[in-house]
N, C-alpha and C positions, 0 to 999 in steps of 0.2 A: 419164280422171280426172275423177271427179265432185266437184262443190262441193254441199254441202247446207246449207241454211239453216233456221234455226227462231227462234221467239220464244220466250224464257225469263225467268222472271223471276229476280232476282238470288240470292233465297234458294235456290231451287231449283238454281241453277247452281253453287251451293257445295256445299250440304247434300242435294243430292238424290241422290249416289251415292257411290261408294267411290273413285271415279277422283282419282288425284292430278294437281294441276297442277305443270308442270315448266317454267321459264322457259330456253329454250336459249341457248348461248353468245352467240349474234349479236344478242341484245337487250341495249338500254340498260340503266341501272340504272334503279332506282326513283327517280322524281324529283319526284312530287306535293307542293308545298307544304302545310302545314297548314292556314294563314291564307287562302291562296289557293283551290287546287284542291280540297283536302278540305273547306273550308268550303263552298264554292260548291255541291259535292254535296249536303252536308246542308241547305243553304239550299233549293235546287231540290226536294228530296224534300219538305221540309216545307211549301214554296209549293204544290206539286202537290197534296199532301193537303188543304191549307186550301181551295184552289179546287174540288176535285172531291170534297169530303167526302160530298156527297149523290149522287154518281156513282160508285157501288162498279165500274161495269163500265169506267171510264176507266183509262188506262194510261199510263205516263211512260216514253219510252225515254231510254236515256244513253249510246247507241252501239253500236258493233259489236265483237264479239270474235271472232277467228278462231283456230281450234283444230284440231291435226291429233291424232287418237288412234293411240296406240301401245300395245303389249302389254308389260308388264314383270312377268314371272312371273305370278303370280295377280292381281297388281294393275293393272288398267289405267291409263295415264298419258296425259294431255293435254299435247301442247306447246302454250303460248301462242305464236303467230305474232303475233299483235297483240292489244293490249287489256291489258297486263299492270297499267298503272295502275289500271283499274277494278276489275279481279279482286282485285289486291292491296288496295285501300282497301276493297272490300266485305267481304274476309277479316277486315280491323282492325276494322271496323264490327260484324262478328258476334263477334269476341273481346270489344270493349267491352259489348256486349249481354250476351253470356256471364258476365262479370265481376260485372256489376251484378244480374242475375237469379239467380246463383248463391248470393246472401245471401238470398233469399226463403224463406219458409217451407217446410220438406220437404213433398213430394208437390204442390205448387203447379204450376199451368200454366207459371208462369214457369221454376221451378227445373227441370221437365221440359225445357223448351226450352234452358235452359243446357247440361242434361247431354246433349242432343241435338246441340247447336253442339260441345260438347267431343269427343263421340265421332267427328265428321266431320272436325274439323280436327286430332286428333292419338290415335294410338293405339302401344300398346307394340310393337304387332305391324308395322303399317304406316308407321309415323312421321307425318310430318306432311302436312298438305295440300299445302302450296306448298314445291317446292324451287327454289331460286335458283341463279343460276352465282357468288356471291360467297361463299366459306366462313365469313368473319369475320362477315357480315350473317346468314348462314343461322343460325348458333350465336345470335345474339339472337332472330331471327324464331322459331325452334324453342321457345324459352322463353316468346315470347308466344302461340304456337299451343298450346303445352301447358299454358298458365295458370300458368306458374312466372314470374312477370313483378317478382317481388320487387327484383331487383338488377340488371336489365338494363341495358347500356349505351346511350347516346345515339346512335341512328341513325335515319335517315329513317322507318323502321318503327314505332320507339318514339315519336318525336315524334307523328307521326300518330295512332297508338292512344291516346296519352294525351291529344291534342286532342279525338278523337272521344268518348272516356270522359269528359273533363269537360264536353262539350258536352251528352251524354246525362244525365249525373248533375245538370244544371242542371234539366232536365225533372221536373215531377212524374208521380206515377205514372198518371195518365190519359193525359197527353201523350207519356209512354215507349210506352204500349201502343199509342196510336194510329200512333207511328212505327215501331215494330216490325212492326204491321200492314200498313203500307203497303210492306214489302218484297216481298209478294207481287204488288204493282202496278207495281213499278220493273222495267222489263223492258229486255235487250238484244237485238241481232239475233245470234245464234250462228250464224258459218259454221264448217261443219264439213268439213275437207279429208280425202280418203279416204288409206289406206295409201301410194299410190303418188304423191302428190303431192309436189312438191319444195318443202317448206316455205320453204327458203333462197331460191328464186326468188320465190316469193310474197312475202316480206318485203321483198326487194330492191327488188320492184315497186313496194312500197307506201312505200319510203324511200329511194329512190335518190339517192345524193350528199348525202345530208341534208336534199335540199328534197321535202318530202312530196307527192304528187301532189295535184291538188285535185279536188274532184267532178266537174267538168267534163271532165277528163283522163281520169278513169276511165270515165265515160261514155261519152265519144268511142271510147276503145279498145272499149267494149262493143258501141257500134253499128256498129264497122267491123270486128270479128272475125266475117268470113262464114263461117257454117255451112251454106251453102247454094250452091247452083250461082249463080256471079255472073261474068261474063265482064269483061274488062279495062274494056271501053268502059262496061259498066253501073257498075262500082266507081268508076270517074272521076265518071261522073255524080252519083252518090249522094256521093260526097266534096266534089266542087263545090258541090252543093247545100247541104251543111253548112257549107262554108267562106264562100260567097259571100252567101247569104241568111240565113244564121243567125251564124255566128263574127264574120262581121264588122260586126255590129250590137253588139258590145262592144269596148272597151278592153283590159280587164284578165281573166285566167283567173278571179279572185275574183268578178267581176261576172257571167259565165257559171255559176258555181256558186251566186250567188244567185238567178239567174234559175230554174235547176233546182231550188232549195227551193220558189220560189212554184209551179213547174209541178205539182212532186209535190203540194204542198198542195190545189191546183184538182182533181188527181185522187182524192187519198185522203181530202180534207176534213181535214187534219191538218199543220200547220205544224211541222216536225222542225227541230231544231237544225241549223244551218250548220255542219256537219263533215262534212268530204269522203267519210268512207268511209259516214256515215249517208246521205248523199244519193244517193249511189251505190248502193248495196244497196237503198234505199227505191226508186231508178228502176228498178233490175231487177226487183224485185218488183211493181211497179206495171205494168211494160210486158210483163213475161214474155218467154218465147222469141220470138227473130225467126226465122221459118222459111222467109222467102222474100223475094226482091227487092221484091215489092209491099209487103209488111208493111213493109219498112224504109222504102221510099219515102213511104209513107203516114204513118209516125213522124216523118219529117224534116220533111215538109211542115205536119205539126201544130205541129211545135217551131217551125218559122221562123214561122207565123202566132202564135202565143203569144207569141214573142219580140219581134216587131215591135209587137204591142199593149203589150207590158211595157214597152219600151223608149219608146215614144211617150208613155206615162202617167208614167214614171220621170224621163225626160231631153228629150226632145225637143220635147214638147208638140205641138198640132195647131191649125190655123185654125179648127176647126169645135168645139173644145172650150173651155170658161171658163177663162181661165188665171189668174184670181183663185183662183177655189177648188181648181183643179189645183195650184198652186202652194202654196196653205196644207198640202194632204195630202201634201206631198213630205216634210216632216218626220216623219211617220208613215206612209210608204210601206209599207213590210214588212208592216206590219199589216194594211192593208186592200188590198194587191195582189190576192190571190185573188178577192176580191169586184169589184174594179173592171175586172179584166181580163175576166171572165166576161160582166158586163152590157155592157163597150163591145162585147164579141165580139157578143152578141145584138142589138146596136143597129147593127151595121156591116157590112161586108164588105170585102175586100181584092180590089183589081183592079191589076195590074200592080206588084206590091210596095207600094201604098200604100193605107192606110186611108180608105175611104169611111164616114162615119158616115150611116145612112140615117135615123135619127130623133134630130136634132140637140137638138131642146128637150127630149125626154125624158131624153136621156144627161145634158145638163148640169143638168135638174131631179134626178135622180138624185145626180150628184155634188153638188150643194147639200145636198140630204139627209144624204150623210155628212157633210159639213162640219158640217152642225148638230148631228150626232150625237157628233162626236169632240170640237168646240169645246166643248160643253155639258159633256160628261165630264170634259174637262180643266179647265175652269172650277170645276168642283165637287170638283177633287182625285183623279179616279178614274185609277188607272195603267193605261196602255196595255197593260202585261203582261195583264192582265185579260181581254181581247177577242182574244187571239192564237190561242185555240183555239175561239173562237165564230165569228169572220168567216168562216174556211174553209167552216163548214157552212151558212152564211147563203143564198147562193145558191140551192141544191136547195129550201130552204123557201120562196123567194120565187117560183121557178119552177113548183113545184109547188102552192102553197097562194096564198092571199089572192086567191081568184079574183074578189072583187069589186072588185078594183082592177085598172085598165087597164094601168098604168105600174110600173116598179121601184121609182120614188121613192116614191110612196104605199105600197105594198106594204112596203118597207123601213121606214117610219116606223111603219106598222101593228104590223109585227114587233117593232120595238125599244121601243115603247110597251107592250108586253103580256108581255115575256119576264121572267126572273127579275131581281131587282134588281141582281146583278152585274153584268149585262149590258144594263140598261134606260137608256133616253135620260132624262136630268132633265127635271123641268116647269120652268115658268117661274120659280117660286116657289124650287124647289131651286137652280136656277142664281143666282139673285140673292143667296141666302144665302151660296153658294161663293163669288162675287165678292168678299164682304166679309171672308171669313176664309181662304180657301185661299192658301197661299204659292206664288206661281208664279214667283217669280225662280229662276234658275238651272236653268231646265228648257229642253230644246231647243225644244220647242214655243211656249214663250212669245213670241218674237220672230214668229212665224207669227201668233199671235192678235193681237198689237199691229198688225200688218200688215193683218191681215183686219179688224180693227175701223176701222183708218185709212182704208181703200178702200171702207166701206160708204157709199152714195150719193155716190161720185165718177166723174167722166169721165175723169180722167186718173189712173190707177190707179199705185201702186207695184207694181214687178215685183219678185217674190221673189227672181229669179235674178241679177238684175242686179250687175256687180260693184260699182258704187257703194252698192247697198243691202246688200250683205255685209257693207261697213264700218259700217252703221247699227248703232247699239249700244242696249241698255236702261239708261235712265236712271231711278235713283230721284230723286223729286222731293224728298222728305225724305231726306237723303244717309244712306248708310251709317254714317258717322262724323259725330255731332252736333258742331257748333260751338256757340259763344255765342249765336250769332243763333237758334239753334233751341233756346234754353233754355226755351221754353214746352212744349215735348215732355217727358215723363217718359221715363225707361228702359223702364218697362214697355210704355207706348204704342210705343215705338220698336221695341222686340222684336216686338211684336204686329203692327204694320201696315206694317213696313219693305217686305216683300215682296209685299203684295196688290197686287190689279190697279189699285185708285185712287191708288197712290203709283207707278206705274209708266208711262213713257211712252217715247218713240223720239226719238233724236237721233243726226245724222250726225257729230258732234263733241263729245263728253262732256268732252274734255281740259280745257276752260275752266271747266267748270260745278263738277266736284268736289263739294266741302263749301260751296259760297257758300249765303248766305241765300236764302230765297225770292224777296224783290224782284228781286236780281242774276240769279238763276237764271232766273226767268220772262222778265225783259226778254231775255237772250241766246236762250232757246228761242222767244221770239215774234219776234224780229229775224233771228235767223240760221236757224231751221229753216224747211221747208218742209213739215213735219208738222201736219197739221190738228189731230191730237190734241192738240197744244200750245195751240190757239186759247182752250180752255176756260179755262185758267189766267188770263186776263185778268180773269176775272167774280170772281177771289178775291183779297182784300187782306192776307190771310195764309193758311198752309197749316198745318192741325192736323187730328186725328183725324175731326172731324166733315166736313172738307172732303175727306179721303180718303174716307169712307165715302159722302159726296153723289157724289164723281166717279166712285168705282166703280158706284156703282148707275145714273149716268148712262150709262155706257158698257155696261153690262148692258141697259140699256133700249134702247139703240140695238143692240145684239146680238139682243136677244129680239125687237124688232119686225121685223127684218130674216129671223130664222132660225127662230123657234119661234112 
């Protein structure tokens, strides 16, 4: 019983042949919410298009589809074992595109595409493209797919169709054209079961007792489905290796799945979404067939090595690693993990399940270069999502290039000083401008940035991880709600400067501060707080826009002197 896999774009998946999709009786109903799941898919497609508009070879994967082919008369039928939410939503998306394009001029490319969609989704001879197991909903779905959607009832299908239609109608002609063009680059991993495969067993295995298996569970099953000679002693040795030296490093199954996501990113140089089946099938694709005991043992040893490094960086820490910089990066660990792990691996070795860093200074210099890059980008308002597909590719570039530099820190800084703008490291002037205008409050990295600034030139550092520090809060010096004592601040100034760096500080107890005037707030911060960021407040007799800008520039001067 073979399982075949291939990558296929969502347009060809639906329109590429005459096969009908059938959702079997054991499947759940279509449940995607318009404003949540459907909108997220639309946003992801547009975001991908914006980020990779100049790289037409880039592809965006939205998950896995498990299909079993069956013959039904002259028309082949595909049973949807897993993935009906994505297939159904894609079909509704094509319905919406059809209904917009059918009003374009005759013989235009748009109307030709609308006709092509119509022929694929519905014909008088073969019926509709998608057959479901609810007859009432099927009638409404048939009206949608056939284009007769003038008097349809409100169902999940119609609700989501109308949401997509409204979304696409808001776009101008060029934006819509770009969106439709992206459908060739939006892909799924298509898993094809053969005729003998028991689709019920497959479905039950991925949805047992209503609790889906994690990617780690599925990978574990794959690793220990022995399809080669392996006696009981050898089998126990492999299982114990996995359990004792790998699995025991983690507390929760989701943590293991998160690790495999990073491991796959290291291997493929692409950070896939953390979805169980995506992680599982990408792991299988990356590893390939396991043909003998030696190969399985080698895979497990590598997993143990990478997992030890991963957990050391993410949670445990290490006496040879700069805890201040590592602590700062924990708030963005997933984005940088593929690169951090590979560089630490290059600078260390493992002895008796312990990491020994051979070139401590070089690794810590590299860590500092990552902090400089991330913090400066955060200060100027760059979203961390912009680098999630850049970072997994960086190590190979550093390893094989920039030979004029002898360490990874200098190589990295050379790279990020020369790449395209969306991945480039801001210079000092750009960072200063960002400090005056970027709204930092409300973002997970803001507290880490303030701690980083607090720790510059200090011997006794604030620990990012200690429970007392986790109680630390970000305080607005000019409060979020203006009292009479702040009547020198206009509403326009308040709106513009409330969340910028110069108006933010740290405190271990902001319950007494609230909307107090500056003099009272300053006194409490200076007398009660151990945070040195608050010491500069004693220089000011009042707190206004000029002071906010001056304080912001002073903090950035401190940052750029240390990191840029």
